[in-house]
RODO-2510 file (C-alpha; in nm, 4 decimals, decimal comma):
residues 463
     n   res          X          Y          Z
     1     m    15,0564    13,7357     9,2608
     2     r    14,7283    13,6783     9,4432
     3     s    14,4407    13,5396     9,2425
     4     k    14,1388    13,7667     9,2144
     5     k    13,8235    13,6797     9,4067
     6     i    13,5424    13,5596     9,1864
     7     a    13,2473    13,8011     9,1817
     8     p    12,9102    13,6663     9,2951
     9     s    12,7026    13,5272     9,0099
    10     v    12,3672    13,6683     8,9101
    11     l    12,2031    13,3532     9,0491
    12     t    12,3750    13,4033     9,3836
    13     l    12,2579    13,7639     9,4019
    14     a    11,9059    13,6568     9,3118
    15     l    11,9060    13,3966     9,5863
    16     i    12,0304    13,6529     9,8372
    17     f    11,7346    13,8727     9,7406
    18     i    11,4918    13,5802     9,7709
    19     a    11,6317    13,4845    10,1105
    20     s    11,5974    13,8401    10,2342
    21     s    11,2292    13,8430    10,1374
    22     a    11,1574    13,4893    10,2612
    23     q    10,9808    13,4394    10,5919
    24     a    11,0666    13,2383    10,9002
    25     l    10,8362    12,9404    10,9461
    26     d    10,7963    12,6717    11,2091
    27     l    10,6565    12,3222    11,1554
    28     m    10,3139    12,3853    11,3122
    29     e    10,2637    12,7018    11,1087
    30     a    10,3441    12,5056    10,7945
    31     w    10,0999    12,2292    10,8937
    32     r     9,8101    12,4641    10,9691
    33     a     9,8675    12,6525    10,6450
    34     a     9,8788    12,3261    10,4488
    35     l     9,5578    12,2143    10,6197
    36     a     9,3768    12,5174    10,4785
    37     h     9,5447    12,5204    10,1367
    38     d     9,6335    12,1713    10,0128
    39     p     9,4004    12,0596     9,7272
    40     a     9,4456    11,6872     9,7994
    41     y     9,3300    11,7341    10,1577
    42     a     9,0414    11,9573    10,0448
    43     s     8,9303    11,6769     9,8128
    44     a     8,9440    11,4212    10,0953
    45     r     8,7475    11,6532    10,3234
    46     a     8,4772    11,7005    10,0590
    47     a     8,4625    11,3227    10,0060
    48     r     8,4178    11,2773    10,3796
    49     d     8,1355    11,5355    10,3865
    50     a     7,9695    11,3469    10,1024
    51     g     8,0189    11,0179    10,2848
    52     v     7,8476    11,1456    10,5995
    53     t     7,5243    11,1935    10,4031
    54     q     7,5082    10,8180    10,3389
    55     d     7,4192    10,7548    10,7034
    56     r     7,1092    10,9674    10,6502
    57     q     7,0362    10,7808    10,3285
    58     a     7,0531    10,4515    10,5205
    59     d     6,8040    10,5800    10,7776
    60     a     6,5725    10,7016    10,5033
    61     l     6,5517    10,3551    10,3466
    62     w     6,3328    10,2348    10,6366
    63     r     6,1122    10,5413    10,6622
    64     p     5,7703    10,5731    10,4975
    65     e     5,7663    10,6633    10,1301
    66     l     5,4913    10,8962    10,0084
    67     s     5,4187    10,9370     9,6386
    68     l     5,1657    11,1533     9,4574
    69     q     5,0248    11,0977     9,1096
    70     a     4,8253    11,3355     8,8915
    71     g     4,7535    11,3656     8,5240
    72     a     4,5192    11,5069     8,2614
    73     g     4,4760    11,4445     7,8930
    74     v     4,2538    11,3393     7,6050
    75     a     4,1368    10,9775     7,6006
    76     t     3,9100    10,7410     7,4091
    77     a     3,7306    10,4501     7,5769
    78     d     3,4825    10,1822     7,4704
    79     t     3,3124     9,9550     7,7210
    80     t     3,1009     9,6562     7,6191
    81     t     2,9275     9,4268     7,8633
    82     r     2,7195     9,1223     7,7539
    83     g     2,5252     8,8643     7,9525
    84     a     2,4904     9,0898     8,2544
    85     r     2,2163     9,0614     8,5125
    86     f     2,0314     9,3787     8,5962
    87     a     1,8276     9,4364     8,9091
    88     a     1,6674     9,7542     9,0406
    89     p     1,3701     9,8464     9,2641
    90     n     1,0401     9,8587     9,0741
    91     f     1,2123     9,7180     8,7648
    92     g     1,2483     9,3600     8,8612
    93     t     1,5346     9,1481     8,7455
    94     s     1,6546     9,1019     8,3905
    95     n     1,9098     8,8502     8,2640
    96     n     2,1335     8,8571     7,9595
    97     v     2,1491     9,2384     7,9673
    98     a     2,3975     9,4319     7,7502
    99     f     2,5669     9,7599     7,8440
   100     d     2,7650     9,9759     7,5996
   101     t     2,9458    10,3065     7,6635
   102     s     3,1651    10,5053     7,4331
   103     v     3,3774    10,8201     7,4703
   104     r     3,5658    10,9691     7,1784
   105     g     3,8377    11,2255     7,2602
   106     g     3,7059    11,2958     7,6057
   107     g     3,8823    11,4665     7,8932
   108     r     4,0548    11,2323     8,1346
   109     t     4,1852    11,3286     8,4794
   110     l     4,3450    11,1199     8,7471
   111     a     4,4892    11,1755     9,0938
   112     g     4,6303    10,9395     9,3499
   113     v     4,8366    10,9155     9,6658
   114     e     5,0268    10,6166     9,8060
   115     l     5,2033    10,5659    10,1379
   116     r     5,4405    10,2698    10,1628
   117     q     5,6192    10,1588    10,4807
   118     p     5,8826     9,8850    10,4350
   119     i     5,8466     9,6081    10,6936
   120     f     6,0785     9,3343    10,5692
   121     d     6,3307     9,3569    10,2865
   122     r     6,6677     9,1804    10,2983
   123     g     6,7990     9,3740    10,0001
   124     r     6,6999     9,7067    10,1546
   125     d     6,8629     9,6092    10,4854
   126     a     7,1869     9,5095    10,3086
   127     q     7,1831     9,8369    10,1134
   128     a     7,1450    10,0344    10,4381
   129     q     7,4393     9,8491    10,5898
   130     q     7,6485     9,9190    10,2809
   131     l     7,5691    10,2900    10,3044
   132     r     7,6811    10,2959    10,6672
   133     l     8,0009    10,1116    10,5755
   134     e     8,0679    10,3669    10,3016
   135     t     8,0317    10,6419    10,5615
   136     q     8,2943    10,4681    10,7752
   137     q     8,5213    10,4310    10,4711
   138     a     8,4931    10,8048    10,4058
   139     e     8,5867    10,8767    10,7687
   140     v     8,8893    10,6431    10,7480
   141     a     9,0019    10,7994    10,4194
   142     w     8,9668    11,1499    10,5626
   143     s     9,1614    11,0602    10,8770
   144     d     9,4357    10,9032    10,6664
   145     a     9,4447    11,2124    10,4446
   146     q     9,5085    11,4239    10,7549
   147     m     9,7951    11,2012    10,8630
   148     e     9,9350    11,1872    10,5096
   149     l     9,9304    11,5675    10,4943
   150     m    10,1135    11,5898    10,8288
   151     l    10,3805    11,3560    10,6955
   152     r    10,4031    11,5434    10,3659
   153     t    10,4325    11,8756    10,5464
   154     a    10,7123    11,7469    10,7717
   155     q    10,8903    11,5941    10,4707
   156     s    10,8688    11,9166    10,2687
   157     y    10,9724    12,1261    10,5706
   158     f    11,2794    11,9111    10,6393
   159     d    11,3647    11,8892    10,2675
   160     l    11,3924    12,2673    10,2556
   161     a    11,5835    12,2845    10,5833
   162     l    11,8282    12,0198    10,4555
   163     a    11,8708    12,2054    10,1269
   164     g    11,9583    12,5187    10,3215
   165     e    12,2025    12,3296    10,5434
   166     q    12,3654    12,1621    10,2429
   167     l    12,4126    12,4988    10,0739
   168     r    12,5540    12,6448    10,3956
   169     l    12,8078    12,3624    10,4257
   170     i    12,9073    12,3980    10,0594
   171     d    12,9492    12,7735    10,1037
   172     r    13,1645    12,7190    10,4118
   173     q    13,3677    12,4526    10,2336
   174     l    13,4091    12,6734     9,9265
   175     e    13,5286    12,9589    10,1434
   176     a    13,7921    12,7322    10,3014
   177     v    13,8989    12,5888     9,9646
   178     t    13,9204    12,9358     9,8102
   179     h    14,1435    13,0392    10,0976
   180     a    14,3592    12,7292    10,0416
   181     q    14,3705    12,8081     9,6686
   182     t    14,4926    13,1598     9,7356
   183     e    14,7504    13,0369     9,9861
   184     a    14,8738    12,7652     9,7479
   185     q    14,9156    13,0252     9,4735
   186     d    15,1096    13,2554     9,7042
   187     r    15,3357    12,9768     9,8279
   188     f    15,3916    12,8574     9,4729
   189     n    15,4948    13,2108     9,3776
   190     l    15,7439    13,1965     9,6635
   191     g    15,8689    12,8562     9,5476
   192     d    15,7412    12,6879     9,8646
   193     k    15,4705    12,4707     9,7018
   194     p    15,4487    12,2827     9,3710
   195     i    15,2073    12,3936     9,0983
   196     t    15,0084    12,0723     9,1544
   197     d    14,8823    12,2169     9,4845
   198     v    14,7425    12,5165     9,2958
   199     h    14,5769    12,2903     9,0383
   200     e    14,4266    12,0645     9,3050
   201     a    14,2840    12,3593     9,4967
   202     t    14,1516    12,5199     9,1771
   203     a    13,9875    12,1948     9,0628
   204     r    13,8267    12,1429     9,4021
   205     a    13,7017    12,5047     9,4096
   206     d    13,5508    12,4707     9,0613
   207     a    13,3806    12,1448     9,1608
   208     l    13,2372    12,3099     9,4708
   209     r    13,1067    12,6016     9,2660
   210     a    12,9244    12,3518     9,0456
   211     q    12,7816    12,1856     9,3582
   212     q    12,6869    12,5277     9,4887
   213     l    12,4838    12,6062     9,1768
   214     a    12,3090    12,2688     9,1979
   215     a    12,2370    12,3197     9,5694
   216     q    12,1022    12,6676     9,5033
   217     a    11,8683    12,5331     9,2347
   218     q    11,7539    12,2548     9,4677
   219     l    11,6915    12,5108     9,7409
   220     e    11,4669    12,7118     9,5102
   221     l    11,2731    12,4017     9,4053
   222     r    11,2154    12,2971     9,7663
   223     q    11,1139    12,6501     9,8604
   224     a    10,8561    12,6401     9,5817
   225     a    10,7349    12,2932     9,6895
   226     l    10,6734    12,4078    10,0480
   227     a    10,5099    12,7293     9,9261
   228     d    10,2793    12,5289     9,6966
   229     l    10,1854    12,3010     9,9854
   230     t    10,1139    12,5780    10,2357
   231     g    10,0112    12,8693    10,0157
   232     l    10,2576    13,0868    10,2095
   233     p    10,5416    13,2988    10,0671
   234     p    10,8761    13,1189    10,0211
   235     a    11,0255    13,0306    10,3591
   236     d    11,3753    13,1260    10,4682
   237     a    11,5617    12,7936    10,4693
   238     s    11,8214    12,9227    10,7154
   239     a    11,5440    12,9970    10,9669
   240     l    11,3973    12,6459    10,9597
   241     a    11,4844    12,4219    11,2527
   242     l    11,6531    12,0854    11,2049
   243     p    11,6222    11,8058    11,4629
   244     v    11,8961    11,7719    11,7217
   245     r    11,7239    11,5532    11,9796
   246     l    11,6152    11,1997    11,8986
   247     p    11,2715    11,0484    11,9748
   248     d    11,2400    10,9119    12,3276
   249     a    11,2757    10,5382    12,3856
   250     e    10,9063    10,5067    12,4740
   251     d    10,8206    10,6432    12,1282
   252     v    11,0008    10,3441    11,9770
   253     g    10,8439    10,0655    12,1819
   254     e    10,8389     9,6985    12,0863
   255     l    10,7931     9,5855    11,7274
   256     s    10,5364     9,3224    11,8294
   257     a    10,3145     9,5887    11,9886
   258     w    10,3303     9,8030    11,6750
   259     l    10,2505     9,5063    11,4498
   260     e     9,9526     9,4097    11,6632
   261     r     9,8092     9,7579    11,6458
   262     v     9,8787     9,8050    11,2766
   263     t     9,7075     9,4745    11,1876
   264     e     9,3710     9,6202    11,2895
   265     h     9,4143     9,9966    11,3038
   266     a     9,6288    10,0869    11,0038
   267     p     9,4157    10,3012    10,7693
   268     m     9,4842    10,0689    10,4757
   269     t     9,3713     9,7610    10,6700
   270     q     9,0656     9,9404    10,8077
   271     a     8,9626    10,0397    10,4563
   272     a     9,0140     9,6834    10,3288
   273     q     8,8134     9,5413    10,6213
   274     l     8,5241     9,7765    10,5438
   275     r     8,5317     9,6748    10,1765
   276     l     8,5105     9,3099    10,2830
   277     s     8,2093     9,3845    10,5042
   278     s     8,0420     9,5675    10,2161
   279     a     8,1004     9,2701     9,9850
   280     k     7,9345     9,0419    10,2407
   281     q     7,6321     9,2715    10,2554
   282     e     7,6089     9,2605     9,8766
   283     a     7,5896     8,8808     9,8965
   284     h     7,3043     8,9059    10,1494
   285     k     7,0884     9,0657     9,8805
   286     s     7,0731     8,7463     9,6772
   287     d     7,1787     8,4565     9,9002
   288     g     6,8301     8,3062     9,9365
   289     a     6,6222     8,1186     9,6795
   290     l     6,3260     8,3405     9,7699
   291     s     6,3681     8,6929     9,8948
   292     p     6,0242     8,8356     9,9683
   293     t     5,9592     9,1947    10,0586
   294     v     5,6762     9,2988    10,2890
   295     d     5,5359     9,6515    10,2848
   296     l     5,2498     9,8248    10,4610
   297     v     5,0614    10,0098    10,1854
   298     a     4,7910    10,2767    10,1990
   299     r     4,6582    10,3981     9,8651
   300     a     4,3805    10,6235     9,7355
   301     s     4,3038    10,7166     9,3740
   302     h     4,0418    10,8902     9,1650
   303     e     4,0029    10,8698     8,7862
   304     q     3,7363    11,0340     8,5675
   305     l     3,6615    11,0377     8,1936
   306     n     3,3997    11,2757     8,0470
   307     g     3,2934    11,3173     7,6849
   308     s     3,0606    11,1900     7,4164
   309     g     3,0727    10,8906     7,1882
   310     d     2,8574    10,6573     6,9854
   311     y     2,5701    10,6680     7,2338
   312     g     2,5756    11,0340     7,3318
   313     s     2,7258    11,1942     7,6380
   314     a     2,9128    10,9619     7,8713
   315     s     3,0981    10,9787     8,1994
   316     n     3,3155    10,7205     8,3718
   317     r     3,4326    10,7772     8,7284
   318     q     3,6385    10,5438     8,9437
   319     t     3,7474    10,6044     9,3053
   320     q     3,9510    10,3520     9,5053
   321     s     4,1172    10,3342     9,8438
   322     m     4,2893    10,0572    10,0328
   323     i     4,5185     9,9878    10,3266
   324     g     4,6927     9,6596    10,3924
   325     v     5,0050     9,4516    10,3642
   326     q     5,1667     9,3786    10,0311
   327     i     5,4032     9,0837     9,9768
   328     f     5,6290     9,0667     9,6735
   329     i     5,8201     8,7466     9,5919
   330     p     6,0525     8,7552     9,2890
   331     l     6,0897     8,4199     9,1133
   332     d     6,4329     8,3567     8,9637
   333     i     6,3195     8,1775     8,6510
   334     g     6,5952     8,3308     8,4377
   335     g     6,8899     8,2528     8,6687
   336     g     6,9910     8,6161     8,7144
   337     r     6,9607     8,6064     9,0914
   338     g     7,1819     8,2997     9,1205
   339     a     7,4413     8,4575     8,8898
   340     r     7,4458     8,7743     9,1002
   341     n     7,4947     8,5662     9,4141
   342     d     7,7866     8,3776     9,2564
   343     q     7,9407     8,7108     9,1597
   344     a     7,8953     8,8450     9,5134
   345     l     8,0642     8,5371     9,6638
   346     a     8,3597     8,5815     9,4273
   347     k     8,3790     8,9478     9,5317
   348     i     8,3990     8,8379     9,8954
   349     e     8,6992     8,6189     9,8148
   350     q     8,8602     8,9091     9,6321
   351     a     8,7983     9,1473     9,9235
   352     q     8,9391     8,8932    10,1712
   353     a     9,2543     8,8554     9,9615
   354     e     9,2885     9,2348     9,9426
   355     l     9,2555     9,2549    10,3224
   356     d     9,5263     8,9915    10,3676
   357     r     9,7496     9,1794    10,1232
   358     a     9,6849     9,5112    10,2994
   359     r     9,7882     9,3542    10,6307
   360     q    10,1067     9,2193    10,4726
   361     i    10,1988     9,5575    10,3268
   362     a    10,1194     9,7376    10,6530
   363     a    10,3346     9,4887    10,8461
   364     q    10,6250     9,5301    10,6011
   365     q    10,6060     9,9085    10,6187
   366     t    10,5820     9,8938    10,9979
   367     r    10,8951     9,6804    11,0248
   368     a    11,0833     9,9180    10,7942
   369     a    10,9736    10,2288    10,9888
   370     w    11,0379    10,0652    11,3287
   371     l    11,3852     9,9498    11,2245
   372     g    11,4567    10,2938    11,0807
   373     l    11,3535    10,4461    11,4121
   374     s    11,5223    10,2006    11,6485
   375     v    11,8398    10,1344    11,4474
   376     g    11,8542    10,4970    11,3394
   377     r    11,8960    10,6126    11,6988
   378     g    12,2178    10,4125    11,7291
   379     q    12,3235    10,5156    11,3811
   380     v    12,2867    10,8823    11,4691
   381     n    12,5073    10,8378    11,7749
   382     a    12,7736    10,6694    11,5612
   383     l    12,7498    10,9411    11,2954
   384     a    12,7778    11,2102    11,5621
   385     a    13,1024    11,0492    11,6791
   386     a    13,2201    11,0251    11,3177
   387     a    13,1396    11,3918    11,2549
   388     k    13,3291    11,4910    11,5700
   389     a    13,6274    11,2794    11,4613
   390     s    13,6167    11,4306    11,1107
   391     q    13,6222    11,7798    11,2561
   392     a    13,9160    11,6865    11,4816
   393     r    14,0961    11,5429    11,1796
   394     l    14,0306    11,8646    10,9876
   395     d    14,1692    12,0770    11,2723
   396     a    14,4801    11,8567    11,2948
   397     t    14,5260    11,8570    10,9174
   398     r    14,4956    12,2348    10,9041
   399     t    14,7600    12,2655    11,1787
   400     g    14,9855    12,0214    10,9948
   401     y    14,9323    12,2093    10,6682
   402     e    15,0349    12,5378    10,8277
   403     a    15,3437    12,3647    10,9644
   404     g    15,4231    12,2197    10,6230
   405     e    15,3645    11,8606    10,7303
   406     r    15,0412    11,8129    10,5309
   407     t    14,9756    11,8723    10,1631
   408     t    14,7065    12,0876    10,0110
   409     l    14,5307    11,7715     9,8942
   410     d    14,5287    11,6414    10,2518
   411     l    14,3621    11,9622    10,3652
   412     l    14,1082    11,9596    10,0828
   413     n    14,0150    11,5984    10,1552
   414     a    13,9773    11,6697    10,5254
   415     e    13,7529    11,9707    10,4478
   416     n    13,5357    11,7566    10,2203
   417     d    13,5140    11,4677    10,4685
   418     a    13,4185    11,6942    10,7575
   419     a    13,1411    11,8638    10,5565
   420     a    13,0103    11,5281    10,4300
   421     a    13,0089    11,3806    10,7820
   422     q    12,8171    11,6788    10,9169
   423     l    12,5563    11,6617    10,6397
   424     t    12,5167    11,2838    10,6786
   425     l    12,4571    11,3278    11,0514
   426     i    12,1868    11,5881    10,9948
   427     q    12,0197    11,3750    10,7269
   428     a    12,0162    11,0767    10,9631
   429     r    11,8521    11,2831    11,2380
   430     v    11,5824    11,3960    10,9961
   431     q    11,5273    11,0402    10,8745
   432     v    11,4779    10,9124    11,2291
   433     q    11,2124    11,1759    11,2978
   434     l    11,0332    11,0994    10,9701
   435     d    11,0413    10,7261    11,0461
   436     g    10,8760    10,8028    11,3787
   437     l    10,5994    10,9944    11,2005
   438     r    10,5570    10,7151    10,9430
   439     l    10,5247    10,4573    11,2190
   440     a    10,2584    10,6653    11,3933
   441     r    10,0673    10,7057    11,0665
   442     l    10,0733    10,3311    10,9995
   443     a     9,9255    10,2712    11,3446
   444     g     9,6677    10,5452    11,2948
   445     t     9,8027    10,7496    11,5872
   446     l     9,9638    11,0418    11,4029
   447     d     9,7830    11,3543    11,5162
   448     e     9,8411    11,7227    11,5753
   449     a     9,9633    11,6591    11,9303
   450     r    10,2385    11,4328    11,7949
   451     l    10,3411    11,6991    11,5444
   452     q    10,3306    11,9633    11,8167
   453     r    10,5780    11,7632    12,0295
   454     l    10,8163    11,7431    11,7340
   455     d    10,7841    12,1177    11,6746
   456     v    10,8662    12,1896    12,0394
   457     a    11,1670    11,9559    12,0214
   458     l    11,2898    12,1404    11,7113
   459     k    11,2629    12,4757    11,8861
   460     v    11,4353    12,3488    12,2003
   461     g    11,7164    12,1989    11,9907
   462     a    11,7622    12,5254    11,8012
   463     m    11,8182    12,7239    12,1223
***
């Protein structure tokens, strides 16, 4: 008696509905959508826009500064002068003269304007340099965020494509195992096969159904991850292209050339180098015993007090103006300047160590990505041969099974090995492409043109 076919589960039906409503998507479409939607990239872009303003701030530090002052209020003033000399036409000269004025609760007004043009200021110059370095750091961070998003988009795209391929292989394997299960049951009923063949096929089918449910869940999660990244509706995993061609030999190059470029141009080393330069500028602010500042100053002010006091009505008016050079020399009598300089020198050592560490990490990651790319090309060729051999073994085993020379277990094992070899080959191809993108990012050369070439290669391979 033939075993009944198992009805599709609710989850399977739901996934069929989702797949029917999902959209086809290529790699460049995913990247452009992620560029407009990803919050992490939006944050990096805003940080870069903020960083650009620091160049203008640096320029403004050496431009004239204009300040206005005005005020009004109630004031009290007493002025006493003794031993003064008084001289006036027709009055002669008088010595030991006393002058007294007094205003109680009078009205006081003041107004002033000052123009200051910095001429020499080591601290101001170091601050301007630091602002420009921070602008460069923002540019480096933004560029790295672009490359990181490209890599994340490719990773998420291939993750979904692999999930779809894994589910397809499991479905195909389950279909073959279900057929073998039915055939084993029929041949057992005829007395041609032992019951163990039925049990082996049933156990393998049940295990594959469990794998199918797990693969379906993983497919949904990866669909959601790509949708979250791009802001697009869930993509149809079966419509996503997987790599068939490998990167060209010139894309691999020599490890020494990659290491040389990464040492100076990797985003992490560039950022560390800029932090070191900023630390050196901080030390310039306090590395001298005396650090005078020289400013060109133009100032005008007017102050008036009107009211009455102990001697009747009184008025005091004062108007001043001046233009000249002002020198300010701070004296480090408390030791604060020396302490700040010691701190700045220690910060330089820290920044230098961080730069050395960044170069080490970049070199390690470059070696790993280059080896993954160069060795992976040979590995893919070997896996392709293994997958072809596994398929040939499956075909031979199926023929032998039909002739009664192979057992059901032999057939089930051959089906499993062929599916596993095919999936491993596809995963290796994806890994090689991702290693190529990682290597380009480490060198600071990952751009839209590089992603476009990969997208074209995917489309050509899918034809």
